[in-house]
N, C-alpha and C positions, 0 to 999 in steps of 0.2 A: 631594430634598426629603423623600421617602416614607421613605428611610434614616434621615434624621436625626428625622422624626416618629416613627418605629418605636423608635429608640435612646432618644428622651425618655421614650415611653411605657414601654418596658422598665425604664429607670432608675428612673422614678416607682414602678413597679409593686414592683422590688426593694427601693426605700426603704420602701414601705408594709409589705412583708412583715417586714423587719428591725424595724420600729417595732412591730408586732404582737408580735414575739418579746420585746422589753424588758420585763420584769417590773415592774409598779409597784412603787415601795417601800413597805414596810410602816410603819405608824405609828412603829414602834420605831425603824426605819432612819431616816425622816424627821426625827424628833426629835433622834435622836443626831447626826444631821449639823447641824441647826440649834444643838445646845448646843455642839458642837465649833467651828461657825463665830462664834458669839458669844464664847466665851471666847478664841479666835484674836484676834477684834477687841480685847478687853479687854487681852489680854497685848501686842497691838500699841499699846495706847492710842489706839486708833481709836473714840473714844466716839461719834462720828456713827455709824458703821457698828454699833456694839453697840446702840444706842439703837433701831435699826430692829426689834431682836428683841423688844421689849417689846409688849404688846399695842395695838392702835389706840386702845383706851378709855383706856388710860395716857398713851398720846402725846398725847390731846386735851386732858388736864389738866394734865400736866407737860412743859414746854419741854425741848428739847435741853439747853441751858445748866443749867437745874435737875438733869435727870440726870447729865449729864456731870460736875456737881461732886460729885455723889453717888458715880459709878462712880469718880472720881479720887481718893477719899479714901484709896485703898489700891493699890498696885501689884500685879497679878495675874500670877504667875510661871508656873504651870501649873494645868491642869485636866483630869480625865478621869471619864466616866461609869462609875459603879461599880454601879448598878443602875437600871434603868428599868422601869415597868409601865404598861401602857395599858390602863386598866379599861372604856373605852369609844373609840369611833371619835373623839371630840372632846377627850379628856382623857388626859394622861400624867404620871405622877409619877416624878421622876428623883431619884436620890441622886448627886451630884458631888463628887468629892474636889478641892478647890481649895487650891492652896498660894499665900498671899498674903505680900508683904513689906510691912511697915508702915514701915520704913525708919526706925525710932526713933520714928515719930509714935504718939501713944496713939491708940486708936480712938475715944475720947470724952474731952473735957477732965477733966482730974484723974485720969486712968486711968494704970496704970504703962505704960511704953514697952514696945512689942513689937517684935521682928524678924521673921522669917519664921515663919509657922504654916500648918499643913496642918489642914483641917477638912472634914468631909463636909457639903455644903450642900443642903438639900432644895429641889426646883423643881418648880412645877406648870405644865405647858405645856398651852395650849388650842388647839384649830383655828378660826381665825377665817377666814371666805371661802376656804377651801382650803389656808391655810398654818398653820404652828405659830409659836405665840407665847408668851414668858414671861410668865407671870402673876403679878402681884404683888398680894397680897390686904392690903397694908397701907395 
């Protein structure tokens, strides 16, 4: 019994030592991971998952159904972070190159039909309760 207790104690101590060696993610790394995950959800047309990346305040006033309709107006094909600056511990500004496929749909009524387009999308991310969320100021 003493050997088992000693083995468990040594295992726990080793785990704690390893956990102490793990470097916490920088704001830039954390936001880049969140941006990548959000666009992966958009590309997969998993709007429920993509919705979770909006700020809690936005989600309080805009339902999943409302935002899914907005997100689904265009097919997301690819995205990559091209620039990211975090001027504070709670705010980051990203430039994300996004490729959209309008699949022949005009972006607004009476506009010309579009196919695939690539553009750089500015995004603001803010830290809320320890996690990063896309902030829309519209």
